[in-house]
C-alpha positions in Angstrom: -169.0 67.2 -19.8 -167.2 66.1 -16.6 -166.8 62.5 -17.3 -165.1 61.5 -14.1 -167.9 63.0 -12.0 -170.5 61.4 -14.1 -169.0 58.0 -13.8 -168.5 58.4 -10.0 -172.2 59.4 -9.6 -173.6 56.6 -11.9 -171.4 53.8 -10.2 -172.3 55.1 -6.6 -176.0 55.0 -7.6 -175.5 51.5 -9.1 -173.9 50.3 -5.8 -177.1 51.2 -4.0 -179.7 50.5 -6.6 -178.6 47.7 -8.9 -181.5 45.4 -10.0 -181.4 41.9 -8.4 -181.3 39.7 -11.5 -180.5 35.8 -11.3 -177.6 36.1 -13.8 -176.0 39.1 -12.1 -173.2 39.3 -9.4 -174.4 42.2 -7.2 -171.8 45.1 -7.0 -170.9 44.5 -3.3 -170.1 40.8 -4.0 -168.3 41.7 -7.1 -166.2 44.2 -5.2 -165.5 41.3 -2.7 -163.9 39.2 -5.5 -167.0 37.3 -6.8 -167.0 36.8 -10.5 -169.8 36.3 -12.8 -170.3 33.0 -14.7 -169.7 33.7 -18.2 -172.2 31.0 -19.3 -175.0 32.6 -17.3 -174.0 36.0 -18.6 -174.1 34.8 -22.3 -177.2 33.0 -21.9 -179.1 35.9 -20.4 -177.7 38.4 -23.1 -178.8 36.0 -25.8 -182.4 35.6 -24.1 -182.8 39.4 -23.5 -182.3 40.4 -27.2 -185.7 41.6 -28.2 -187.2 40.4 -25.0 -187.9 41.9 -21.5 -186.5 40.9 -18.3 -189.6 39.7 -16.8 -190.5 37.7 -19.8 -186.9 36.2 -20.1 -186.3 35.4 -16.5 -188.5 32.2 -16.2 -186.8 30.9 -19.2 -183.4 31.6 -17.8 -184.2 30.0 -14.5 -185.5 27.0 -16.4 -182.7 26.6 -18.6 -179.9 26.9 -15.9 -181.9 24.4 -13.8 -182.0 21.9 -16.6 -178.6 22.7 -18.1 -176.5 24.3 -15.4 -173.2 24.5 -17.6 -172.5 25.3 -21.2 -171.4 21.7 -21.6 -174.8 20.4 -20.3 -176.4 22.7 -23.0 -174.2 21.6 -25.6 -175.4 17.9 -25.3 -179.1 18.7 -25.6 -181.0 17.5 -28.5 -182.0 20.1 -31.0 -185.8 19.4 -30.5 -185.5 19.6 -26.7 -183.8 22.9 -26.9 -186.3 24.5 -29.4 -189.2 23.3 -27.5 -187.7 24.8 -24.2 -187.2 28.0 -26.2 -190.8 28.3 -27.5 -192.5 31.6 -26.5 -189.3 33.6 -26.5 -189.5 34.3 -30.2 -186.6 35.0 -32.7 -186.1 31.3 -33.0 -182.7 31.8 -34.9 -181.3 32.8 -31.5 -182.1 29.3 -30.3 -180.2 27.7 -33.1 -177.2 30.0 -32.5 -177.3 29.3 -28.9 -177.0 25.6 -29.4 -174.2 26.1 -32.1 -172.3 28.4 -29.7 -172.7 26.0 -26.9 -171.2 23.1 -28.8 -168.4 25.2 -30.1 -167.5 26.3 -26.6 -167.6 22.8 -25.4 -165.9 21.2 -28.4 -163.2 23.7 -29.2 -162.6 25.6 -25.8 -163.1 22.6 -23.3 -166.2 24.1 -21.9 -164.7 27.6 -21.1 -165.7 30.6 -22.8 -162.9 33.0 -24.3 -162.3 36.0 -22.1 -161.8 38.6 -24.8 -164.2 40.2 -27.4 -162.3 38.9 -30.3 -162.4 35.4 -28.9 -166.1 35.6 -28.2 -166.9 37.1 -31.7 -165.3 34.1 -33.3 -168.0 31.9 -31.7 -170.9 31.1 -33.7 -173.9 33.2 -33.4 -172.0 35.8 -31.1 -172.3 39.4 -32.5 -170.6 42.6 -31.5 -173.0 43.5 -28.7 -172.9 40.0 -27.0 -169.3 39.8 -27.2 -168.9 43.1 -25.7 -171.5 42.5 -22.9 -169.9 38.9 -21.9 -166.3 40.5 -22.0 -167.3 43.3 -19.8 -169.5 41.8 -17.4 -167.9 38.2 -17.0 -164.3 39.2 -17.5 -164.2 42.9 -16.6 -162.8 43.8 -20.0 -163.3 47.6 -20.8 -165.8 46.9 -23.5 -168.2 49.2 -25.0 -171.7 47.7 -24.3 -174.6 49.5 -26.1 -178.2 48.2 -26.2 -181.3 50.2 -26.7 -181.2 51.4 -23.2 -177.8 52.8 -23.5 -178.6 54.5 -26.8 -181.5 56.2 -25.2 -179.2 57.3 -22.3 -176.6 58.8 -24.5 -179.1 60.5 -26.9 -180.4 62.4 -24.1 -177.1 63.1 -22.2 -175.9 64.7 -25.4 -179.2 65.8 -26.8 -178.3 64.1 -30.2 -180.8 65.5 -32.8 -180.0 62.9 -35.3 -182.8 60.2 -35.5 -182.4 56.6 -35.0 -181.4 54.3 -36.5 -178.8 56.6 -38.4 -177.5 58.0 -35.1 -176.4 54.5 -33.8 -172.7 54.8 -34.9 -172.6 58.2 -33.1 -174.3 57.1 -29.9 -171.9 54.1 -29.8 -169.0 56.4 -30.1 -170.2 58.6 -27.3 -170.9 55.7 -25.2 -167.3 54.5 -25.9 -165.8 57.7 -24.6 -167.2 56.9 -21.3 -165.8 53.3 -20.8 -162.8 53.1 -18.5 -160.8 50.2 -17.1 -162.1 50.8 -13.8 -165.1 48.6 -13.0 -166.1 48.2 -16.7 -168.5 45.2 -16.0 -170.5 47.5 -13.3 -170.3 50.3 -15.4 -172.0 48.5 -18.3 -174.7 47.1 -16.1 -175.1 50.6 -14.3 -175.9 52.2 -17.9 -178.4 49.4 -18.5 -180.1 49.7 -15.2 -180.2 53.6 -15.5 -182.0 53.1 -19.0 -184.3 50.4 -17.8 -185.5 52.1 -14.5 -184.8 55.8 -14.6 -184.2 57.0 -18.1 -187.3 55.1 -19.3 -188.7 55.6 -22.9 -191.7 57.5 -21.7 -191.8 59.7 -18.5 -188.1 59.4 -17.5 -187.8 59.9 -13.8 -185.4 62.7 -14.1 -185.9 63.7 -10.4 -184.2 60.3 -9.4 -181.4 60.3 -11.9 -178.1 60.5 -10.4 -176.6 62.1 -13.6 -179.4 64.6 -14.5 -177.0 67.5 -13.8 -174.9 66.2 -16.8 -177.8 65.6 -19.2 -178.2 68.1 -22.1 -181.7 67.2 -22.8 -182.8 67.6 -19.1 -181.2 71.1 -19.2 -183.3 72.0 -22.2 -186.5 70.5 -20.7 -187.4 68.3 -23.7 -185.8 65.0 -22.5 -189.1 63.0 -23.4 -188.6 63.8 -27.0 -185.3 61.8 -27.1 -184.0 59.7 -29.1 -185.3 61.3 -32.1 -186.6 58.3 -34.5 -187.2 58.1 -38.2 -190.8 57.1 -39.1 -191.2 53.5 -39.6 -192.6 52.2 -42.8 -195.9 50.4 -42.6 -195.4 46.7 -41.7 -196.6 44.6 -44.7 -199.4 42.1 -44.2 -199.3 38.4 -45.3 -202.1 35.7 -45.3 -202.0 31.9 -45.0 -203.8 28.8 -43.6 -203.1 26.9 -40.5 -204.5 23.2 -40.4 -205.5 21.7 -37.0 -205.8 18.0 -37.6 -206.9 15.8 -34.7 -207.1 12.1 -34.3 -208.5 11.2 -30.8 -206.8 13.6 -28.4 -203.8 14.1 -30.5 -202.9 17.0 -33.0 -200.8 16.7 -36.2 -197.7 18.8 -36.2 -194.9 19.2 -38.8 -191.3 19.9 -38.3 -190.4 23.2 -40.2 -187.4 23.5 -42.3 -184.1 24.4 -40.6 -183.8 27.6 -42.4 -186.4 30.3 -42.3 -188.8 31.8 -39.9 -189.4 29.4 -37.0 -186.7 27.2 -38.5 -186.6 23.6 -37.0 -189.6 24.1 -34.7 -192.4 21.9 -34.5 -195.7 23.7 -35.8 -199.2 23.2 -37.4 -199.2 22.4 -41.0 -199.7 25.8 -43.0 -199.9 26.9 -46.4 -197.2 29.4 -47.6 -197.6 32.9 -46.2 -198.2 35.3 -49.0 -199.4 38.9 -49.8 -202.8 37.6 -50.8 -205.1 35.0 -49.1 -204.7 31.4 -50.5 -207.3 30.2 -52.8 -207.1 26.6 -52.2 -206.0 24.0 -49.4 -202.3 24.4 -50.2 -200.3 22.6 -47.5 -203.1 20.6 -46.1 -201.7 17.6 -44.3 -204.5 15.4 -45.3 -207.8 15.2 -47.5 -210.3 15.7 -45.1 -213.6 17.5 -44.3 -212.0 20.8 -43.4 -214.2 23.4 -41.9 -213.1 27.1 -40.7 -212.7 27.7 -37.2 -211.9 31.4 -37.6 -208.8 33.8 -38.1 -205.9 34.8 -35.9 -203.6 37.8 -36.0 -199.9 37.6 -35.3 -197.2 40.2 -35.7 -193.7 39.4 -36.6 -190.7 41.8 -36.7 -191.1 42.5 -40.4 -194.8 41.6 -41.2 -198.1 41.0 -39.9 -199.8 37.8 -40.5 -203.6 36.7 -40.8 -204.0 32.9 -40.6 -207.4 31.2 -41.5 -207.6 28.5 -39.2 -209.2 25.3 -40.7 -209.9 22.1 -38.3 -210.8 18.5 -39.3 -210.5 15.0 -37.9 -208.5 12.3 -39.8 -205.3 10.4 -40.1 -202.1 11.6 -42.0 -198.8 10.5 -43.0 -195.5 12.6 -42.4 -196.7 14.3 -39.4 -195.9 14.3 -35.6 -198.9 13.3 -33.5 -198.7 15.4 -30.2 -201.1 15.2 -27.1 -203.0 18.4 -26.7 -201.2 18.9 -23.4 -197.9 18.8 -25.2 -199.0 21.9 -27.5 -197.6 24.4 -24.8 -194.3 24.2 -26.4 -195.4 25.4 -29.7 -194.5 28.9 -31.1 -197.2 31.5 -30.0 -198.7 31.9 -33.5 -199.4 28.1 -33.6 -200.4 28.2 -30.1 -203.2 30.9 -31.0 -204.4 28.7 -33.8 -204.6 25.5 -31.8 -206.5 27.3 -29.1 -209.1 28.8 -31.7 -209.6 25.4 -33.3 -209.9 23.4 -30.3 -212.2 25.8 -28.6 -210.4 25.7 -25.3 -208.9 29.4 -24.9 -207.4 28.1 -21.3 -205.8 25.1 -22.7 -202.1 25.2 -22.5 
């Protein structure tokens, strides 16, 4: 492969076709000396893990409007942060986000470290995020490999080994293409290529600026890459969600800090187990519970069937919340609340 030509073609394409993203400095501005805000780069990368750009963008705009600097974010109350994060999923990221912001504010005077090593030392910052912030915010020649880049590498080199076993090889191949020249733009160019041209299905090879270097395109089977190991069936769990109302308020509980949806406000529930519960485990009060129906929800590692029970009454050790305030609930609880309250358009 002619690496200099590939890099030249991809960067030239990026200069003309870069996506307009609210956390990004456009290539022309970057060339003129404008530098990305490390806080905005870091925040966007954390939000974009396991989330699409269209879904994450309103959250990013909301966060940066409320908390324009990392110090502002560091001073937010845990509950306010978790409520603002609701709907983005993978709630451990929100807890890590706050821990990292507080460490930057407390230990680094509100200034992010400018090296991968320094960034990796921050709580909740893994190898990928450290590389992304180092490259995009500080122009360090870091190897930034996300799912888009893995797909591009698998096709460029027609890698037959399936994911996830091929990840180290794909990362090594991507690393061979990294250069000290425009490393931040290079990282974003690869991401944009994967997101807009080298898409998972029906890649737009006729528009690809580097198709002449692509081994899979030369073979004509680019749609079949990356190879993937067949996933095991997702296990199913069962539980009960309780919707207890008192007037126009709903009883919520704060979930334990550790574990799924840790630290979030949610509906009281039973344990989530491999068989449906046989009693009213976890009910917040002795009440005339009646069934509202069932909801289905899919988490990363399991599918969940929740039987939704509703009742009216009082309870201790709960947080009473207005129905209008339920919009901050994680989506699994929002589904249950909508079903029990018989107002699908609520929230």
